C-alpha positions as CSV (number, residue, x, y, z in Angstrom):
1,M,219.0,238.9,26.5
2,S,216.8,237.8,23.5
3,S,213.7,236.1,23.8
4,E,215.1,233.4,21.8
5,F,217.9,233.0,24.4
6,L,215.5,232.8,26.9
7,T,213.3,230.0,25.5
8,E,215.7,228.1,24.5
9,L,217.5,228.4,27.8
10,K,213.8,227.9,29.4
11,N,213.5,224.5,27.5
12,K,216.5,222.7,27.8
13,G,215.8,223.9,31.9
14,Q,212.2,221.2,31.8
15,L,214.3,219.1,30.0
16,V,216.5,218.7,33.1
17,T,213.7,219.0,35.4
18,D,212.0,216.3,33.7
19,Y,214.9,213.8,33.2
20,I,215.8,214.5,36.8
21,L,212.3,213.8,38.2
22,N,211.7,211.1,36.1
23,Y,215.2,208.6,36.9
24,P,214.0,205.5,38.2
25,A,216.2,205.5,40.6
26,I,215.2,208.5,42.5
27,A,212.0,206.2,42.8
28,K,213.3,203.1,44.6
29,V,214.6,205.6,47.6
30,A,213.0,205.1,50.8
31,P,211.5,206.4,53.3
32,D,209.5,208.7,51.4
33,Y,210.7,212.0,53.1
34,L,214.1,211.0,52.3
35,R,213.3,210.5,48.5
36,A,211.3,213.6,47.9
37,G,214.2,215.3,49.6
38,I,216.4,214.5,46.6
39,T,214.3,216.3,44.3
40,F,213.6,219.3,46.5
41,Y,216.0,221.8,45.0
42,V,215.2,220.6,41.8
43,A,211.3,220.9,41.8
44,K,211.8,224.6,43.2
45,G,213.3,225.5,39.7
46,G,216.4,227.3,39.1
47,K,218.7,229.0,36.0
48,R,219.8,225.8,34.8
49,L,222.9,227.8,33.1
50,R,225.3,224.8,33.6
51,P,223.2,222.1,32.4
52,A,222.5,224.2,29.2
53,L,226.2,225.0,28.9
54,L,227.0,221.4,28.2
55,M,224.4,220.9,25.9
56,W,225.3,223.7,24.0
57,A,228.7,222.3,23.9
58,C,227.5,218.5,23.2
59,E,225.9,220.5,20.1
60,L,228.9,222.8,18.9
61,V,230.3,219.0,17.8
62,G,227.6,218.0,16.2
63,G,226.3,216.3,18.8
64,K,222.6,215.7,19.4
65,K,221.2,217.3,23.3
66,E,219.3,214.3,23.7
67,S,223.0,212.1,23.9
68,A,223.9,214.9,26.8
69,L,221.1,215.1,28.7
70,P,222.3,211.9,31.3
71,A,225.6,214.7,31.8
72,A,223.2,217.3,32.0
73,A,221.5,216.1,34.4
74,A,223.9,214.5,36.3
75,I,225.5,218.1,36.8
76,E,222.4,219.7,37.7
77,L,221.9,217.1,40.9
78,S,225.6,217.4,41.5
79,H,225.2,221.4,41.7
80,T,222.4,220.7,44.2
81,W,224.2,218.2,46.3
82,T,226.8,220.7,46.8
83,L,223.8,223.5,47.3
84,V,222.5,221.2,50.4
85,H,226.2,221.1,52.1
86,D,227.2,224.2,51.4
87,D,223.6,225.7,52.8
88,I,224.3,223.7,56.1
89,I,227.8,224.8,56.4
90,D,226.3,228.7,56.0
91,N,223.4,227.9,58.0
92,D,221.1,229.9,55.2
93,D,217.5,229.2,56.2
94,L,216.9,230.1,52.6
95,R,217.3,228.8,49.3
96,R,215.2,229.6,45.8
97,G,212.3,231.6,47.5
98,G,211.8,229.2,49.9
99,P,213.7,227.0,53.0
100,S,216.9,225.5,52.7
101,M,216.8,221.7,52.8
102,H,217.7,221.3,56.5
103,A,215.7,224.4,57.5
104,Y,212.3,222.3,55.4
105,F,213.2,219.6,57.5
106,R,213.7,221.4,60.9
107,E,209.7,222.5,60.5
108,T,208.6,219.0,58.7
109,W,209.7,217.0,62.1
110,R,209.5,219.7,64.5
111,P,206.0,218.4,66.3
112,R,207.6,214.7,66.0
113,V,211.3,215.2,67.2
114,A,211.4,216.3,70.4
115,R,215.2,217.4,71.4
116,D,218.0,218.3,69.7
117,L,216.2,219.1,66.3
118,E,218.7,221.0,64.5
119,S,221.2,218.4,64.4
120,W,218.1,216.2,63.3
121,A,217.5,218.4,60.3
122,R,220.8,218.9,59.3
123,N,221.5,214.6,59.3
124,L,218.5,214.5,57.0
125,A,220.1,217.3,55.0
126,M,223.6,215.9,54.8
127,L,222.1,212.5,54.2
128,V,220.6,213.3,50.7
129,G,223.4,215.4,49.7
130,D,225.0,211.9,49.9
131,I,222.2,210.3,47.7
132,Q,222.2,213.2,45.1
133,Q,225.6,212.7,44.8
134,A,225.5,208.7,44.6
135,T,222.7,209.5,41.9
136,A,224.3,212.1,39.6
137,T,227.0,209.9,39.3
138,S,224.6,206.5,38.5
139,M,223.4,209.1,35.7
140,L,227.0,208.9,33.6
141,G,226.2,205.1,33.3
142,V,223.4,205.8,31.1
143,L,225.7,208.0,28.4
144,P,225.1,206.7,25.3
145,V,229.2,207.5,24.4
146,E,231.7,204.6,24.1
147,A,232.5,202.8,27.2
148,P,236.2,204.4,27.6
149,L,234.8,207.6,28.1
150,R,232.0,206.6,29.9
151,E,234.5,205.2,32.7
152,W,236.3,208.2,32.0
153,L,233.4,210.9,33.0
154,V,232.9,208.9,36.1
155,N,236.4,210.0,37.1
156,D,236.8,213.1,36.2
157,L,233.0,214.0,38.0
158,T,233.7,212.1,41.1
159,T,237.9,212.1,41.6
160,G,238.7,215.6,39.8
161,W,235.5,218.0,40.0
162,V,234.1,216.4,43.4
163,T,237.9,217.0,44.7
164,E,238.0,220.4,43.2
165,V,234.9,221.6,44.4
166,L,235.7,220.7,47.6
167,Q,239.1,222.2,47.9
168,G,237.3,225.2,47.2
169,E,234.7,225.1,49.9
170,M,237.3,224.0,52.2
171,L,239.3,227.3,51.3
172,D,235.9,229.5,51.6
173,M,235.6,228.2,55.4
174,E,239.9,228.8,56.0
175,F,239.6,232.2,55.0
176,S,236.4,233.0,56.8
177,I,238.9,232.8,59.9
178,L,241.6,234.3,59.1
179,P,242.1,237.9,59.9
180,L,241.6,239.7,56.7
181,E,245.0,240.8,56.3
182,Q,246.5,237.7,55.9
183,V,244.2,236.8,53.3
184,S,245.0,237.7,49.5
185,E,242.7,238.9,46.5
186,A,245.2,236.4,44.5
187,Q,244.1,234.1,47.3
188,I,240.3,234.4,46.7
189,L,240.3,234.1,43.0
190,D,242.1,230.8,42.7
191,M,238.9,229.5,45.5
192,L,236.5,231.4,43.0
193,D,238.2,229.0,40.3
194,K,238.1,225.9,42.5
195,K,234.8,226.2,44.0
196,T,233.1,227.9,41.1
197,A,234.4,228.1,37.7
198,S,235.4,224.4,37.9
199,T,231.8,223.2,37.4
200,L,231.4,225.2,34.8
201,A,234.5,224.2,32.7
202,W,233.3,220.8,33.4
203,C,230.1,221.2,31.7
204,G,231.9,222.6,29.3
205,R,234.5,220.0,28.4
206,T,232.0,217.0,28.8
207,G,229.9,218.5,27.0
208,I,232.6,218.6,24.1
209,L,233.7,214.6,24.8
210,V,229.7,213.9,25.1
211,G,229.2,215.1,21.5
212,L,232.0,213.8,20.0
213,G,230.8,210.2,21.8
214,K,234.4,208.7,22.0
215,L,237.8,210.1,24.5
216,E,239.4,212.2,22.6
217,L,241.1,214.8,24.8
218,Q,243.1,215.8,22.2
219,H,240.6,217.9,20.3
220,P,241.2,221.3,19.9
221,F,237.8,222.9,21.3
222,I,238.5,221.5,24.8
223,P,241.1,224.0,25.4
224,V,239.1,226.6,24.2
225,V,235.7,226.1,25.7
226,E,237.3,225.2,29.3
227,T,239.1,229.2,28.7
228,I,235.2,229.9,28.0
229,C,233.7,228.4,31.1
230,R,236.7,229.2,33.5
231,Q,236.4,233.0,33.1
232,A,233.0,233.5,32.9
233,G,232.9,231.7,35.9
234,L,235.0,233.7,37.8
235,A,233.0,236.7,36.1
236,F,229.4,234.6,37.3
237,Q,230.9,234.2,41.1
238,L,232.0,237.7,41.3
239,Q,228.6,239.0,39.9
240,D,226.8,237.0,42.9
241,D,229.2,237.8,45.7
242,I,227.7,241.6,44.1
243,L,224.1,240.3,44.4
244,G,224.4,238.9,47.5
245,L,225.6,242.3,49.0
246,L,223.1,244.8,46.8
247,G,220.7,242.4,45.4
248,D,217.0,242.1,46.0
249,E,216.3,238.9,48.7
250,K,212.9,238.0,46.7
251,E,214.2,237.8,43.0
252,L,217.8,235.8,44.6
253,G,215.6,233.7,46.7
254,K,218.3,233.9,49.7
255,P,219.5,235.9,52.3
256,V,220.7,239.3,50.9
257,G,223.4,239.8,53.4
258,S,223.7,236.8,55.0
259,D,227.5,236.6,53.5
260,I,228.6,239.6,56.0
261,R,227.5,237.8,59.3
262,E,229.0,234.3,57.8
263,G,232.6,236.5,57.5
264,K,232.8,235.3,53.4
265,R,236.7,236.7,52.6
266,T,235.2,238.3,48.7
267,I,237.1,240.5,46.6
268,I,234.6,243.1,47.8
269,V,235.5,242.5,51.0
270,I,239.5,242.3,50.6
271,H,239.8,245.2,48.1
272,S,237.7,247.7,50.6
273,Y,239.5,246.5,54.3
274,N,242.9,247.3,52.0
275,Q,241.9,250.7,51.0
276,A,240.5,251.0,54.3
277,N,242.0,253.7,57.1
278,S,242.6,252.1,60.3
279,E,239.3,252.7,62.0
280,E,237.5,251.9,58.9
281,K,239.4,248.5,59.2
282,K,238.5,248.5,62.7
283,L,234.9,248.3,62.1
284,I,235.0,245.7,59.1
285,S,236.8,243.4,61.5
286,R,234.2,244.0,64.4
287,I,231.0,243.3,62.3
288,L,232.3,240.8,59.8
289,G,231.6,237.7,60.9
290,N,229.7,238.3,63.5
291,A,226.4,236.4,63.2
292,Q,224.7,238.5,65.3
293,A,225.3,241.5,63.9
294,S,222.3,243.8,63.4
295,S,220.8,244.5,60.6
296,E,222.3,248.0,60.8
297,E,225.7,247.5,61.2
298,V,225.2,245.1,58.4
299,N,224.0,247.9,56.4
300,Q,226.9,249.9,57.8
301,I,229.1,248.0,56.3
302,K,227.5,247.4,53.0
303,E,227.5,251.5,52.7
304,L,231.4,251.1,53.5
305,L,232.4,248.6,51.3
306,I,230.4,250.5,48.2
307,R,232.5,253.9,50.0
308,L,235.4,252.2,49.2
309,G,235.5,251.1,45.6
310,G,234.9,247.4,46.5
311,V,232.1,247.1,44.3
312,E,233.2,248.7,41.4
313,H,236.3,247.3,41.4
314,A,234.5,243.2,41.2
315,K,232.8,244.6,38.7
316,A,235.5,245.7,36.6
317,L,237.3,242.6,37.8
318,A,234.7,240.5,35.8
319,A,234.4,243.1,33.6
320,G,237.9,241.7,32.4
321,Y,236.9,237.7,32.5
322,I,234.2,238.7,30.2
323,E,236.2,239.9,27.6
324,K,238.4,236.9,27.9
325,A,235.6,234.9,27.3
326,K,234.4,236.7,24.4
327,I,237.6,236.6,23.0
328,A,238.3,232.7,23.8
329,L,234.9,232.1,21.6
330,D,235.3,233.9,19.1
331,S,238.2,231.6,18.2
332,L,235.8,228.6,17.6
333,P,234.6,228.4,13.9
334,D,231.4,230.1,12.7
335,H,228.3,228.0,14.7
336,P,224.8,228.3,15.4
337,T,225.6,227.5,18.6
338,K,227.7,230.3,19.3
339,R,225.4,232.8,20.0
340,Y,223.7,230.6,23.2
341,F,227.3,230.8,23.8
342,K,227.8,234.5,23.1
343,E,224.3,235.3,25.2
344,W,224.9,233.3,28.2
345,I,228.6,235.0,29.0
346,D,226.2,238.4,28.8
347,F,223.6,236.8,30.6
348,I,226.1,236.3,33.8
349,V,226.9,239.7,34.5
350,E,223.7,241.1,33.8
351,R,221.6,239.0,35.9
352,S,220.0,240.5,38.9
353,F,219.1,236.6,40.4
């Protein structure tokens, strides 16, 4: 990655962070602890890959990043509420190098809540996520584009993207309780497409439309950019699964190995299980999804998943998706922004966080 790309990513990320932190509607939220929760994850920082992608797509058709800023902030805050809810579902206490939303509320309210503190903290976190979702939607209402496009984007976010992402989340939850032999790689990839790649596709499509300033769904760039984003999005999640197993917890800012205790059905797990002998299958089935699994047991499964080729298989799949994304990118006409798309694609599989 070039220093120019990292600077560009940082600058666009800062624009989005500032927009969210200074958004007028957030200042009106009360009580103050609820208001603080809305920006809790945002203030911690983050890669901001999604809003940057949206602004690059806008610039690709001649739009200005300032015009796309409300939509870029909307998808970042939307992504944030999915993290808040996801951390509750997955019982994760760590996010971006610090406590998750419900873990933060658990500790700050411990002196004041005498009983059922855990429910109190989770309920507060759920409310924060709900307000984040509503606030993100309102940001689309101030986009400097034609009214029909604003209306379409609000509908596309709320009944299109939200529905698809939550379908993916539900499939992820459902697969975790199914026997491993009942879950296929094709099902996992479909779930990843809905849960992760759909967000990047929304960013690409929305950026193009905002750059045009009008509802022009037949523009030839839209299917190309959506292909780039969906293919790269699948690679992104596969890399996320690899890092979730092998990454450095301090760099990631979230627990490593937690997917094993949660029983996540990933491409790594399903491929390894299909390659395992009967004894190895019994071992995987016994430890995967055991919330009380010891560190030794988690490491035992990690070593087994590596030895059975699950990690290498996921890497190969990710490389294939990256290649498809690059082929689609090559079909676009030359534009200064194309280089950022290319480095963004490379960053997805080269990153360690």
